[in-house]
C-alpha positions, 0 to 999 in steps of 0.5 A: 799394932801394925797395919797388917794386924788391924786387917786380920780377921778372927779366922786369921787369928785362929790360924795364928793361935794354931801355929803358936800352939804347934810351935810351942808344944811340938816344934820348939822341943824338937828343933835342935834334934831335927837340926842335929840328926837331919832326919825327916820329922814325920811325927812333927808333920803329923802334929802339924796336920792335927793342928790344921796347918797342912789343910789351911787351904783345903775346904772343910768338906775334906777335913781342912780349915777352908782358910785363905792365903793370908792365913797360910802365910801367917802360919808359915812365917810363924813356923819358919821363925822356929824351924824353916826346914819344917816350914819348907816341908809344909810348903812342899806338901801344900803345893802337892795338895793344891793340884789334887784339889784343883785338878783331881777327879772326885774319886782322887779328891775323896781318897787323897785330900782328907789324908793330906790335910790331916798329915796322914799322907805327905805330898811332893811335886816332882818337876825339875830334872838333871838336864831340864828345868821347867820347859815342857820340850826338855822334859826327859821323863816319859809315860808310855801308854800300856793296856792298863795304864802307864810306864814311867821312866826318867829322873827327877832332881830336888822336889821337897819331900821326894822319897818320903812322900806318900803321894808324888806328883810326877810330871812326865811327857806322855807317849805317844804324844798328842798331836796338839801338845807335848803331852806333858801330864802329871801322874800320882805315884806312891812312896818308893817303898811301895813301888817297884822301879822307883828309887830315891837318893837323898841329897845333903845340903848346907842348911834346912836340915830335916827337909828332904830332897834329892834324886828320884829315878823311875825305871818302868814304874807301872801306874794305873790309868787313874793315876793321871791327874787332870787331863793329858797335856795339862801337866805344865799348867798343873805344875806351874799353876800355883807358882805365884802362891809358892813364891809368896810362901817362900817369901813368908818363910824368909820373913820368919827366918829374918824375924827370928834373927832380928829378935835374937840380935835385939835381945843380945844388943840389950843384954851384952855389955862392952865398956860398961854399956850395952852394945846396943848403945853403940851407933855401929850396932844401931845402924845394923838394927835399923837396917834389919828392921826396915828391910824385914818390915818392907819384905813383910809388907810385900809378902802380905800384899801378894798374899792379899791379892791371891786371897782376893783371887787376883794372883799377880806375878809381879807382886809375888816375884818382888815379895820373894826376892825382897824377903830372901834378901832380908832373911839373909841380911838379918841372919848375917848381921845378927851374927855380926852383932853377936861377934864370935859367938854368932859363928858358934854352932851352939847358937842358932844364928849360923843355922838361920844364915845357912837356912836363909841362903837357899831362899834366893835359889829355890822357886826361881832365883832372885835374878829371875824374880828381878827380871820378871818384875822388870819385864812386867814394869817395862811391858816386855 
């Protein structure tokens, strides 16, 4: 039993049981199909909602579990161990749900949160643009005030669940701008099929098949005045308010991928014989296994250290950044060296190791690159 296991409560184990059941009964039978077709698995996401995994952080009053952030990371890690694309879909959905919980009006919360928690609606946050990252002064998407609400115009890049979501949180600059801010605000926009002027083009990527992201275009999209989430000028705070949680969640996904690769490598090292002996008896393989084990457990310690801080209400950017880049590195290291232990078979597409490797590669890029995470940690340590 690990130190983490000893610290878990009955509520944590309940969430783990929910995740295990979801993975075994729904996700595992569909993983190969999702990987092959790359189609968005809406039925799987709905099943995740039925299992309570989309509403772990949502209060029970809105149909959620009312759980803490440790519960969320435990579930996300377990899902990622089977299928990281679905885990990332849950992650993107969750971080579109939380702003509604924290900043929405009572009407918006009553209308949106029960469906988001149940998986009847999927959420997406759209912040990044082709020519702008997260700087409020560089955002090109604008919301022109009209008599009835707003007209949204601009382009967004990436954004997990973009295009397939039922609720898009679109970050835009209000025009005319308030005197005291850049007017960066968040607007609730439905699915492109239900909105004139909203178009979406899906991108194809190296890994994370089944996870949908791409380019969204808004051409004078009309939204009502009640589509505004929070107050005018709160957009950057809303979009970035859960960044420590999001980075820690990505770390949990990395741990899930790493654990999957590590388990495959250990099993193969015990079963595969070379020269009459299991390959696990050779020191070259043992060195790889030891390094995989230590890197993975180090990453898990940092991820759950950050998760506990968040659960206790003490979000810590240094903790979340080091968790993310360490887990990203561990995931890629474990996937790469599991392939090495398998030899030529590890490179074949009928084994899952090449999928783990492709899926792990994106983690050092999204949510802030590993280089950004390291400079963030260094700045915190050095007091810069």
